[in-house]
C-alpha positions in Angstrom: 138.3 84.6 119.3 141.6 84.5 117.5 141.6 80.5 118.7 138.3 80.3 117.3 139.5 81.2 114.0 142.8 79.2 113.8 144.8 82.4 113.3 147.9 83.9 115.1 147.3 86.4 117.9 148.9 89.9 117.0 147.5 92.0 120.2 151.1 91.7 121.9 151.2 95.5 123.0 149.2 96.9 125.7 146.5 99.4 124.8 148.5 103.0 124.5 147.1 106.1 126.8 145.3 108.3 124.2 144.8 111.3 126.6 148.4 111.6 127.4 150.5 109.4 124.7 151.9 112.5 122.9 153.7 113.7 126.1 154.6 110.8 127.7 158.5 109.6 127.4 159.4 107.2 124.7 159.5 104.0 126.6 156.4 104.6 128.5 154.6 105.3 125.4 155.8 101.7 123.7 154.8 100.0 126.6 156.3 97.6 128.6 156.3 94.2 126.0 159.4 92.2 125.4 158.6 93.9 121.3 158.9 97.5 122.6 161.6 97.1 124.8 163.8 95.8 122.4 163.2 99.2 120.7 164.2 101.4 122.8 166.4 103.3 120.4 163.4 104.1 117.9 162.1 107.5 117.3 159.7 106.9 115.0 155.9 106.5 116.5 154.7 102.7 116.1 151.6 101.1 115.2 150.3 98.0 116.6 149.8 94.9 114.0 146.7 94.6 112.5 144.5 91.5 112.9 144.7 88.7 110.4 141.6 88.0 108.8 140.6 87.1 105.3 137.4 86.6 103.2 135.2 84.0 103.7 134.8 81.3 101.1 131.8 79.8 99.6 130.8 76.3 98.0 133.4 74.9 95.9 136.4 76.7 97.8 138.1 74.9 100.2 136.3 76.2 103.2 133.0 78.3 104.4 133.3 81.0 107.2 130.4 80.2 109.2 130.0 82.6 112.6 130.9 80.6 115.9 129.1 81.0 118.8 132.1 82.8 120.5 131.7 85.4 117.5 128.4 85.5 118.0 128.5 85.8 121.7 131.6 88.9 121.0 129.3 90.4 119.0 126.3 90.4 121.4 128.8 92.1 123.9 129.8 94.8 121.7 126.0 95.7 120.8 124.3 95.2 124.3 124.8 98.7 125.2 125.7 102.1 123.9 128.7 102.7 121.5 130.2 105.1 123.7 130.7 102.7 126.3 132.7 100.1 124.5 135.7 98.2 126.1 138.8 99.8 125.5 140.1 96.4 123.8 137.1 96.5 121.5 138.3 100.2 120.7 141.8 99.2 120.1 141.2 96.3 117.5 138.7 98.7 116.0 141.6 101.4 115.5 143.8 99.1 114.3 141.9 97.6 111.7 141.7 100.7 109.6 145.3 101.0 108.9 146.4 101.4 105.5 148.8 98.2 105.6 145.4 96.3 106.0 144.8 95.4 102.5 148.6 94.3 101.8 148.1 91.9 104.8 144.8 90.8 102.4 147.1 90.4 99.6 149.3 88.2 101.4 146.6 85.7 102.6 145.2 85.4 98.6 141.7 87.4 99.3 143.1 90.1 96.7 140.3 92.4 97.1 140.0 95.4 94.5 137.0 97.8 95.9 136.7 95.8 99.0 139.6 96.7 100.7 138.9 98.3 103.9 141.5 101.2 103.7 142.1 101.8 100.0 140.0 102.6 97.0 140.4 101.8 93.2 139.2 103.7 90.3 139.5 102.8 86.6 141.9 104.0 84.0 139.7 105.2 81.3 140.4 104.3 77.6 140.8 107.7 77.0 142.8 109.3 80.0 146.2 110.7 80.0 147.2 107.5 81.2 147.6 105.8 77.7 146.4 102.4 77.9 149.3 100.8 75.5 151.9 102.3 77.9 150.6 100.5 80.7 151.7 97.4 79.4 154.9 98.3 79.8 155.1 98.7 83.7 157.1 96.3 85.9 154.2 94.5 87.8 154.2 92.3 90.6 153.8 88.5 89.1 152.4 88.0 92.5 150.0 90.6 92.8 149.6 92.5 89.7 150.7 95.8 91.5 153.3 98.4 90.4 153.8 100.3 93.7 154.9 104.2 93.8 155.3 106.4 97.0 152.4 108.3 96.7 149.6 105.2 94.7 149.7 101.9 93.2 148.5 100.8 89.9 146.6 97.4 89.7 146.4 95.5 86.9 143.3 93.1 86.9 143.3 92.0 83.4 146.3 91.4 80.7 144.2 92.1 77.6 141.5 94.3 77.9 138.8 93.3 75.5 141.4 91.1 73.6 143.2 93.8 73.1 147.1 93.6 73.5 146.8 96.5 76.6 146.0 96.1 80.1 143.1 96.7 82.1 144.5 98.8 85.2 142.9 100.5 88.4 144.1 103.6 90.4 144.8 102.3 94.1 145.0 105.3 96.5 145.0 105.0 100.5 141.6 106.0 102.1 143.9 108.8 104.3 145.1 110.5 101.1 141.1 110.9 99.6 139.5 114.5 100.0 137.4 115.0 103.4 138.8 111.7 105.2 138.4 111.6 108.5 138.8 108.9 111.0 136.4 105.7 110.5 135.7 105.5 113.9 133.9 109.0 114.4 131.5 108.4 111.3 130.5 105.1 112.8 130.2 105.8 116.5 127.6 108.8 114.9 125.5 106.4 113.1 125.7 103.6 116.2 124.3 106.0 118.6 121.4 106.4 116.8 120.5 102.9 117.1 122.1 101.8 120.1 121.5 99.4 121.6 119.7 97.6 118.7 121.9 97.7 116.0 122.5 93.9 115.9 118.7 93.5 115.8 117.9 95.7 113.0 121.0 94.2 111.1 119.0 90.5 111.5 115.7 92.2 110.2 117.7 93.3 107.0 118.9 90.0 106.4 115.5 88.2 106.8 113.2 90.4 105.0 115.3 92.6 102.7 118.4 90.9 101.6 116.7 87.6 100.1 114.9 90.0 97.5 117.3 92.5 97.0 120.8 90.9 96.9 122.9 93.5 96.6 125.3 92.8 99.9 127.6 89.7 100.5 125.8 88.4 103.3 128.7 86.0 104.6 131.2 88.6 104.1 129.2 91.3 106.0 128.4 89.2 109.2 131.9 88.2 109.0 133.0 91.7 109.7 130.0 92.9 111.6 130.9 89.6 114.0 134.6 91.1 114.9 132.8 94.7 115.1 130.3 97.1 113.6 133.4 99.5 113.0 134.9 97.1 110.7 131.6 97.2 108.5 131.9 100.3 106.1 129.8 102.9 107.9 127.7 104.2 105.1 126.7 100.8 104.4 125.8 99.6 108.1 124.0 103.0 108.7 121.7 102.6 105.4 121.1 99.3 106.9 119.8 100.3 109.8 117.6 103.0 108.2 116.2 100.8 105.4 115.5 98.1 108.6 113.3 100.7 110.5 110.5 99.6 108.4 110.0 96.0 109.8 110.9 97.4 113.6 107.7 96.1 114.8 108.5 92.5 113.5 111.0 91.8 116.0 109.1 90.9 119.7 112.2 92.5 121.3 111.8 96.1 119.8 107.9 96.0 118.7 107.1 97.0 122.8 110.5 100.0 122.4 110.4 103.2 120.6 112.2 103.3 117.3 115.2 105.5 117.0 114.8 109.0 115.4 114.8 108.2 112.1 115.2 111.6 110.7 118.4 112.3 112.3 119.3 108.9 111.1 118.6 109.6 107.7 120.6 112.9 107.6 123.6 111.5 108.9 123.3 108.6 106.5 123.2 111.3 103.5 126.3 112.5 104.7 128.3 109.4 105.3 127.4 108.5 101.9 128.3 111.5 100.1 131.9 111.4 102.1 132.5 107.9 100.5 132.2 109.2 97.4 135.6 110.6 97.8 137.2 107.2 98.2 134.5 104.9 96.2 134.0 101.3 96.9 131.3 99.0 96.3 129.7 99.7 99.7 129.7 103.4 98.6 127.2 101.8 95.6 125.3 99.1 98.1 124.6 102.4 100.5 123.2 104.6 97.5 121.0 101.7 96.8 119.6 100.8 99.9 119.1 104.6 101.0 117.2 104.8 97.4 114.6 102.2 98.5 113.8 103.4 102.1 110.6 105.4 102.7 110.0 109.1 101.6 110.0 111.6 104.5 107.0 113.6 102.7 105.1 111.6 99.7 103.3 114.8 98.4 106.8 116.6 98.1 109.0 113.4 97.3 112.1 115.6 96.3 112.1 113.7 92.7 114.9 115.9 91.6 117.4 114.9 94.7 116.5 111.3 94.0 117.1 111.4 90.1 120.2 113.5 91.0 121.7 110.9 93.5 120.7 108.3 91.0 122.9 109.8 88.3 125.9 110.3 91.2 125.9 106.7 91.8 125.9 105.4 88.3 129.0 108.0 87.8 130.8 106.3 90.6 130.1 103.0 89.5 132.0 103.2 86.1 134.7 104.9 88.2 134.6 101.4 89.8 134.3 99.3 86.5 130.6 98.3 87.3 129.9 98.6 83.5 132.4 96.1 82.3 132.5 92.1 82.5 134.9 91.4 85.4 134.3 87.4 85.1 138.1 87.2 83.9 139.7 89.5 86.3 142.4 88.8 88.8 140.1 89.5 91.8 138.1 86.7 94.1 135.2 84.8 92.8 132.8 86.2 95.4 133.8 89.9 94.4 132.9 88.9 90.7 129.8 87.4 91.6 128.9 90.5 93.8 130.1 93.4 91.0 127.5 91.7 88.7 124.7 91.3 91.3 125.5 95.4 91.8 125.9 95.8 88.2 122.4 94.9 87.5 120.5 96.4 90.4 122.2 99.6 89.1 120.6 98.8 85.8 117.6 98.1 87.1 118.1 101.8 89.1 118.3 103.7 86.1 115.9 102.5 83.8 113.3 102.5 86.6 114.5 106.1 87.8 114.0 107.1 83.8 110.4 105.8 83.8 109.3 107.1 87.1 110.9 110.7 86.6 110.5 111.0 82.9 114.2 111.4 82.5 116.5 110.1 80.1 117.9 106.9 80.7 122.0 107.2 81.4 123.0 103.2 80.8 123.2 102.2 77.3 123.8 99.1 75.3 127.4 100.7 73.8 128.6 101.3 77.5 127.6 98.1 78.7 129.2 94.9 78.9 128.2 92.9 82.1 127.5 89.3 81.6 123.8 88.1 82.4 123.2 86.8 86.3 123.2 83.0 87.0 122.0 81.3 90.1 125.9 80.6 91.0 125.9 84.3 91.6 124.0 84.0 94.7 126.4 81.6 96.6 125.6 83.5 99.6 122.0 83.0 99.6 120.4 80.0 101.1 117.3 78.8 103.1 118.9 75.8 104.1 121.6 77.1 106.1 121.4 80.7 106.6 123.5 82.7 108.9 122.4 84.9 111.5 123.2 87.2 114.4 120.0 86.4 116.3 118.4 83.0 116.3 114.8 83.9 116.4 111.9 81.9 114.7 109.1 84.2 115.7 110.8 87.0 113.3 109.3 86.7 109.7 111.4 85.9 106.6 111.6 86.1 103.1 112.2 83.0 101.1 115.9 83.3 99.6 115.2 81.0 96.9 112.3 82.7 95.6 113.8 86.1 96.4 116.8 85.6 94.0 114.3 84.4 91.3 112.4 87.6 91.9 115.7 89.8 91.3 116.7 87.6 88.0 113.3 88.3 86.6 113.1 91.7 87.4 116.4 92.3 85.8 114.8 90.6 82.8 111.8 93.2 82.7 114.4 95.9 83.3 115.8 95.0 80.3 112.5 95.3 78.0 111.7 98.5 80.0 115.3 99.9 78.8 114.1 99.0 75.3 110.3 100.2 75.9 112.0 104.0 76.8 114.1 103.8 73.9 111.2 102.8 71.4 108.5 105.1 73.0 109.9 107.9 75.2 113.1 109.4 73.8 112.9 113.3 72.6 113.1 111.7 69.1 110.7 108.7 69.6 108.5 110.9 71.3 107.3 112.8 67.9 105.7 109.7 66.4 101.7 110.1 67.2 100.4 107.8 64.6 98.3 105.5 67.0 98.3 102.7 64.1 102.0 102.9 63.9 102.6 103.0 67.9 100.4 100.3 68.2 102.0 97.7 66.1 105.6 98.9 67.4 104.1 97.8 71.1 102.5 94.7 69.9 106.0 93.0 70.0 106.2 94.3 73.6 103.2 93.0 74.7 104.2 89.7 73.5 107.3 89.5 74.9 106.1 90.8 78.4 103.7 88.3 78.3 105.8 85.4 77.2 108.0 86.7 80.7 105.5 86.3 82.6 104.3 82.9 81.7 107.6 81.6 82.1 107.8 82.8 86.0 108.9 79.8 88.1 105.9 78.4 90.1 107.0 79.7 93.8 107.1 83.4 91.9 103.0 82.8 92.1 101.2 85.4 93.6 99.0 82.4 94.9 101.7 81.0 97.1 101.2 81.4 100.8 104.0 80.2 103.3 103.1 80.3 107.1 105.3 82.8 108.8 107.2 84.1 105.7 106.6 87.4 103.8 106.0 87.1 99.9 107.8 89.3 97.9 106.7 88.1 94.7 104.3 91.7 94.5 107.1 93.8 93.3 108.0 91.4 90.1 104.5 91.0 89.1 103.7 94.9 89.9 106.4 96.0 87.4 105.1 93.7 84.7 102.2 95.7 85.2 103.9 98.9 85.4 105.6 98.5 81.9 102.3 97.2 80.4 100.5 100.3 81.6 103.1 102.8 80.5 103.0 101.2 77.0 99.2 101.6 76.9 99.0 105.2 78.0 101.7 105.9 75.0 99.0 104.4 72.8 95.8 105.5 74.1 97.1 109.0 74.4 98.3 109.2 70.8 94.4 108.6 69.9 93.8 112.2 71.2 96.4 113.9 69.1 97.3 114.6 65.6 97.3 113.0 63.3 93.9 111.8 63.8 92.8 107.8 63.5 89.9 107.5 61.3 90.1 103.9 61.3 87.0 103.3 64.2 87.4 99.4 63.8 91.0 99.6 65.1 90.3 102.3 67.5 87.6 100.2 68.9 89.5 96.7 69.4 92.6 98.9 70.6 90.4 100.4 73.6 89.2 96.8 74.3 92.5 95.4 74.7 93.6 98.7 77.0 90.7 98.0 79.0 91.8 94.6 79.4 95.6 95.8 80.7 93.9 98.3 82.8 91.2 95.6 84.4 94.1 92.9 84.8 96.2 95.5 86.9 93.4 96.6 88.9 92.7 92.9 89.8 96.3 92.1 90.6 96.1 95.5 93.0 92.9 94.2 94.7 94.0 90.5 95.6 96.9 92.0 97.5 97.4 90.3 100.8 98.9 91.6 104.2 101.8 89.1 103.9 102.4 90.8 100.6 101.9 94.2 101.5 104.1 94.1 104.6 107.3 92.5 102.3 109.8 94.4 100.6 108.8 96.3 97.2 111.3 97.7 95.0 111.4 101.8 95.0 109.1 102.5 92.3 106.3 100.4 93.3 104.5 103.6 94.8 104.4 105.1 91.3 103.6 102.0 89.8 100.5 102.2 92.1 99.5 105.5 91.3 100.2 105.1 87.5 97.7 102.5 87.7 95.1 105.2 88.7 96.2 107.6 86.2 95.9 104.8 83.4 92.2 104.7 84.6 91.9 108.6 84.2 93.1 108.5 80.6 90.4 105.8 79.7 87.6 108.7 81.2 88.5 111.4 79.4 89.0 109.7 76.1 85.9 107.8 76.3 84.2 107.7 73.1 80.6 107.2 74.9 79.0 108.3 78.0 78.5 104.9 78.9 82.2 103.9 79.0 83.0 107.0 80.7 80.5 106.3 83.5 82.1 102.9 83.9 85.7 104.0 84.2 85.1 106.8 86.6 83.1 104.1 88.8 86.2 101.8 88.4 88.5 104.7 89.2 86.4 105.1 92.5 86.9 101.6 93.6 90.5 101.4 92.9 90.8 104.4 95.1 88.7 102.8 97.4 91.0 99.6 97.6 94.0 101.5 97.9 92.5 103.4 100.8 91.6 100.3 102.4 95.5 99.0 102.3 97.3 102.3 103.0 97.9 101.5 106.1 99.6 98.3 105.2 102.3 99.7 102.7 103.9 102.9 102.7 104.0 102.5 98.7 100.2 102.4 98.3 100.0 105.4 100.8 102.1 107.0 98.4 100.1 106.2 95.4 97.0 107.6 97.1 98.5 110.7 98.4 99.9 111.6 94.6 96.4 110.3 92.7 94.3 112.7 95.4 97.0 115.1 96.2 98.0 115.9 92.8 97.1 113.8 89.7 93.3 114.2 90.3 93.7 117.6 91.5 92.3 120.1 89.0 90.6 117.3 86.9 86.9 117.5 88.3 85.7 119.2 85.1 87.5 116.3 83.0 86.1 113.8 85.2 82.6 114.9 85.3 82.0 116.6 81.6 80.9 115.4 78.0 82.6 112.4 76.8 85.6 113.4 74.5 84.6 112.5 70.8 87.2 110.2 69.3 86.8 111.3 66.1 87.8 114.9 66.2 91.7 115.9 66.4 91.9 117.7 70.0 95.2 119.3 69.4 93.6 121.5 66.2 91.1 123.3 69.1 88.0 122.2 66.9 85.0 122.4 69.1 83.6 119.3 69.8 80.0 119.0 68.1 78.4 119.2 71.8 80.4 122.8 72.6 78.5 125.6 72.0 80.2 128.7 70.0 79.6 132.4 71.0 77.1 133.4 68.7 74.6 130.8 70.4 71.7 132.7 72.5 72.4 133.1 76.3 68.9 131.5 76.7 70.0 128.1 74.7 73.1 128.0 76.9 70.8 127.9 80.5 68.8 125.5 79.0 71.6 122.8 78.2 73.1 123.6 81.3 70.0 122.3 83.2 70.0 119.1 81.1 73.2 118.5 82.4 73.3 115.4 84.8 74.3 116.0 88.8 76.6 113.6 90.5 75.1 111.1 93.4 76.0 112.0 96.8 79.0 110.5 98.8 78.5 107.2 99.6 77.8 105.4 103.2 80.3 102.8 104.3 78.8 100.0 105.9 81.5 98.7 108.3 79.7 95.2 109.0 80.0 94.3 105.5 83.1 92.0 104.0 86.3 94.3 103.7 89.3 93.9 101.9 91.0 90.9 103.6 87.7 89.2 104.2 87.3 85.6 102.7 84.1 87.0 100.8 86.0 90.0 99.4 87.0 88.4 96.2 83.4 87.5 95.5 82.4 91.1 94.7 83.1 93.6 92.5 86.7 94.7 93.7 85.2 93.7 97.1 82.8 96.6 97.6 79.7 94.8 98.7 79.5 97.3 101.6 79.4 100.5 99.5 75.9 101.9 99.0 74.2 104.8 97.7 70.9 106.7 98.2 69.9 107.1 94.3 68.7 103.9 93.9 68.7 104.7 90.0 72.3 104.5 90.0 73.7 101.1 88.3 77.0 100.3 86.7 77.0 101.1 83.0 78.1 98.4 80.9 81.8 97.7 80.5 84.0 97.9 77.7 83.2 94.6 75.6 86.2 92.6 76.4 86.7 89.1 74.6 86.0 85.7 76.7 89.7 85.1 75.9 90.3 88.2 77.9 88.6 87.5 80.6 90.3 84.0 81.2 93.5 85.2 80.8 92.9 87.7 83.5 91.4 85.1 86.0 94.2 83.1 85.0 97.0 85.4 86.3 97.3 84.0 89.9 94.5 86.4 91.5 91.0 86.5 91.1 89.4 88.2 87.9 87.1 91.1 88.8 86.0 91.7 85.8 83.1 89.2 85.1 81.2 90.4 88.6 81.9 94.2 87.2 79.7 93.1 84.0 76.6 92.7 86.2 74.5 95.7 85.7 72.7 95.7 88.7 75.3 95.9 91.2 75.4 99.3 92.9 78.0 101.8 92.3 79.7 103.6 94.3 79.2 107.7 94.1 82.1 109.6 92.9 84.2 110.3 95.9 85.8 113.7 97.1 88.2 115.0 96.9 87.5 114.7 93.5 84.4 116.7 93.5 83.0 120.0 95.3 79.7 121.1 96.2 80.3 124.1 93.6 81.1 121.8 90.7 77.9 119.8 91.4 76.2 121.9 88.7 78.8 123.1 86.9 77.9 123.3 82.8 80.5 121.7 80.6 79.4 122.8 77.6 81.9 125.1 77.1 84.9 122.9 78.6 88.1 123.1 76.3 88.5 119.4 76.0 91.9 119.9 74.5 93.4 121.2 76.9 93.5 117.5 78.6 93.9 115.7 75.8 
């Protein structure tokens, strides 16, 4: 392997006998090589010299590091069986790679890694720390390495003038062995490897084919360069998380499809332990591992442990600040490849923070005053290329995600996340939540609506939902869903305010506002109904399940705030159709399955009265407790209550499903109202009520989004409406009177 890379071989000693090394005589312990025989008088324990390897280069540099056939063969031989049966030579090679002088060797070779060094970690000296920034200017740094070395640690200067000030930006460099909780890397790594052996290599290949192109937070060539040497050369936390997230696409590898997958719960638990331990010696790999772990499938959708996931997000944000990922590293004295990777990681953290704040309803932690990262460009994705992919397994039967479109999806998702950050600041902080004036909120929201529509109109053609490439998964879905999620989030805020004090008396404005809200809801539902299997099986950003559920929650909000019975009935039928569409798709997507469980198991539970009652009057303030006109007072006679109870409409029975009719993915599906030609009801008189009046411009805009518009077909009053389906309504609620129902409780 050294000959393949044109590097000198440093393995001049025979492997030591580990079991009895401490009890053997001095001469036997050193071996019989000429190098050791010349040191017979030495009593200090010696270490084998580390292998020399340098970071790969990229286009624009001297050369490009590409895995040779010999390296791939070496990697295949290492992963053909259990990690416990590795050859002694491989074990010795892996062991010496963790020695503390390896980063110094890398510094001599010119890689100058800061947070990618294999056995040291770097922590930022903050401007208010006891290490006075101006005093750092006077330390005698090595002119070649920009390092000031002490017996216990080193100080690394990455920038002479921080923010154009006359003091440097410096990092505290410490050996991994001196960190709290340090244990031999090989022990943790072997525990992870045993969970997936002998399939680790194929899981890595699945990751770089499906996940990495559209969520590129790992340097592909650097990772594969290390992995080709040994799986122990890769940071354990990152390797374990890649194994874990790749299990989602286990069946896409023909060699894995007929085998039992590893124990996912056991692997998950070990990955959590390794990630937490890595925080004592923080590196970029710690950030990468945590971000990827947060994308993994939830073990229990009905109890998703939101507090823990929000907590680990806050934890990784704190770790990232210690690494300086909130700063602009474009001028730092580090390799160009690390600068690009840092920028990608920084914006991935930004996305994680903003969407975590939205999903969990928590404050955002990143603010503009403490964020100096430059915007991403295509040059930051030099390791992504569809033309010359570097892979461990050459298998064209495994589907891939386009790297060219994937990095565009990532770039545009960052743009949407920036808008989301300002939306959260404008509508959902503790202070901004106090504003409940509907007109003022709508005026504030209009600017965001226009900006979001402008961003979507600028999406590249290859990001369209209509793109269909044979043998490729389309990852564009999570970008478009992110757009609809932000739009829905804003509209929920505006529509909700109309049911709160102060009451809006401008009925014309309320009517126009609800028309636009209805347009947003219909557009989002049309997007969901048009999703294809190749889109559902692709990688989706972690809050996608929330976004699917939020659309259903928004429809429910339109139901309980409907100003007329006709609109109330219409939105109930649309919610029923949306739920059915999710049920059809939930076996193809874990995020859709999560949304179904959340809607039917949590969000709509206990809402039966609200969803079957008389529509809420829009001209009466709900928060004051004033009774609606249809509500009865306590002084009214009992006979009048019973008479009005008998006049309440009863719900139609549960629909019967004709499985012979077109289903969600049939060619005829888009020609039916949400594809429900096969849904019938035994009540012939039940028809779709007139939908909210939408302008022709709204319908045209919906149908031009890249997926079929269902609003025009929905407007046909003769189309059969599916009955309200369980578990929303039970037999005990079929005749429930809503005359005395307190709508203000659900305002």
